[in-house]
C-alpha positions, 0 to 999 in steps of 0.5 A: 968361338964359344961353343955352349950345349948345356940347357939353361936351367929353366930349359933343365926345369922344363926336362924335369917335369916333361920326365916326371910326367912321362915317368909317372903317367905315361910309362906305367900304362905303355906296355898295354898301348901298344898292344892293343894300339890303342891312343891314350885319350888325355894325352893332350888334355894331361899336355895342356895341364903341363903346359907344353901344348902350342910351346911357340906360340905367343902366350895371347893364343895359349903359348909359351912363347918359347922356341924350337930349341925347347919344342925340340926338347919336349919331344926328346922327352916325351920319346925316352917313354914313347917314341910313338907317342912324341910323333903323335904330340908333334903332328898335332902341335908342330905339323898342324897347328904351329903351321897354322899359326904362321898362316891363317888368320888373326881371327881363327887363330885367337878362335882355334889356337887357345883350344890346341894348347888346352887339349881340347883339339888334336890336329893332323897336317894332311899332305901324303896321297896313295899316290904322292909320297915324295912328290907331294906337288903331285898330289890329285885331290881337288877343291872345287870353288862352289858358290861360297863353298869349296867342294873337296874330293879325293884321299890321303894316306898315312896321316898321324892323327887322322882317326882321332883328329878333332882339326885338320889342315890339308892341301888339295889342288884349286887350279890342276893346270898350274900344277905346283903354283894351283894348290890351296890349303885348307882347314876343318873339322873332321869329327863334325864334317859329313864328306869324311871318311877316315880308316885306321890303318895297321902297322908294325911300329909306332902302334898308339901313335893312330894312323889314317887313310883318309878320303874325301866324298864331296865334302862342302867347307866354308870359304873362309876356311881357305889358309894363305891366298888362293893357290899359294899353298905351296908356301903354307907347305914349305914354311912348316917343312924345316921347322918339322923335321928338325922338332921330329928329330926329338922323337928319334932321340929320345928313344936312341937316349931309353936304348943306351941306357936301358941296354947299359943296365942290362948289361950291367945286370945280364951275367954270362960265362960267370961274369956280366956281359958289360964286361965283354969287348963286344958288348962295350965296343957296342955302348961305345958306338950308341954313346958316340951316335946319340951325343952327335944326332943330339949335337945336329938336333940341337944346333938344327933347332938353336941356329932356327930359333936365332933366324926371323924368318923361319920358313926355310925352304928352297935356297936357305942354309936351315933347308940344308940344315934341317935336312940334314939333323933328321937325315942324320938323327934317323939313320943313326936311330935306327942303329942304335935300337938295333944294337939295343936288341943285339945286347939284350938277345931274346930278350929283347925280342919280347914285347915287354922290353921298352927296347923292342917297341923302341927299334919298332919305332925307330925305322919310320923315320928313316922315312916319314918328312921325308925319306933318307933319299930325300932329303941327301937330294936335298941336302946336294942341291942347297951345297951346291946352288950357284950362291952357296956361301954359307962355312960347312 
């Protein structure tokens, strides 16, 4: 069996073009954006010019018809400068529009997806509620059919991009007595729909990536805004969870790489006791551990993305190897990302606590990957469940 984890020439060109852009356009404004907690308004239009919005979409939708390996690569490269904005891009392009692509009607896709690829539309996904986090199926947001419209009432919280979104995909109970089998998926345009209220949430990390608390107050949407089948929202929701977890590994990977690179540079330049701190064995040990953790994280993430790309059915979900592999990838990357960032701060000493040093932003952003897209505890439950299922026959 041959294992080759090198990128193709096309993938290398993709990485180089995105890194040039983040270095030239994004990095010069990143410190100020983070300090003020401001979102760069032209972010998605710039990415549209690069041709990396909707990278897995077919060309008829304005995409590049590439895979989740390339998507992961783009997110990792953006995260080398901003973990937070990499998450914003992933929330729009993968969580929202890619799941919409998998489940919506052809007419709606032809209308909406090209605008998403061009950067005209910013998307967000509404699952989590104040009392329904890891237990997403206990959501209480209601959608009641009235004539040819649905009336929406309820709330969503921790919704990435909600304060700036032009398009939203969300889930609501349409038949609460059926519990998980009484949920449906819907879409609408937040900025032009009455009864939609969003409040920006203040966070100590992931700044510049806007997060919102959403309230639906008798919000009306056309019956044609149903995504997938009525009462079959679970299938829509689960069809995107695995690709979400895999591609969002890129956010922590990019931060891991930058933490290592910045720490190597600083350790060579910082002189104490008459010599660079890189000459001290305790610093060398940290650098070695950071390198090993990053390389292992990268293998976990890209092998999961490659496996996903090899499948005809990429939906994953309970009872699939993809569910186990994707949960394992983000579990490992998330926890190693926090550790690497903490080591980077330790190597930088007091300077690591100063906001003008990028490692401070990376640390503040990394912790979310032990919480978001399913907590580390939930990921462990998924992995164990799939390992213990009766028909589990795959090699470990």
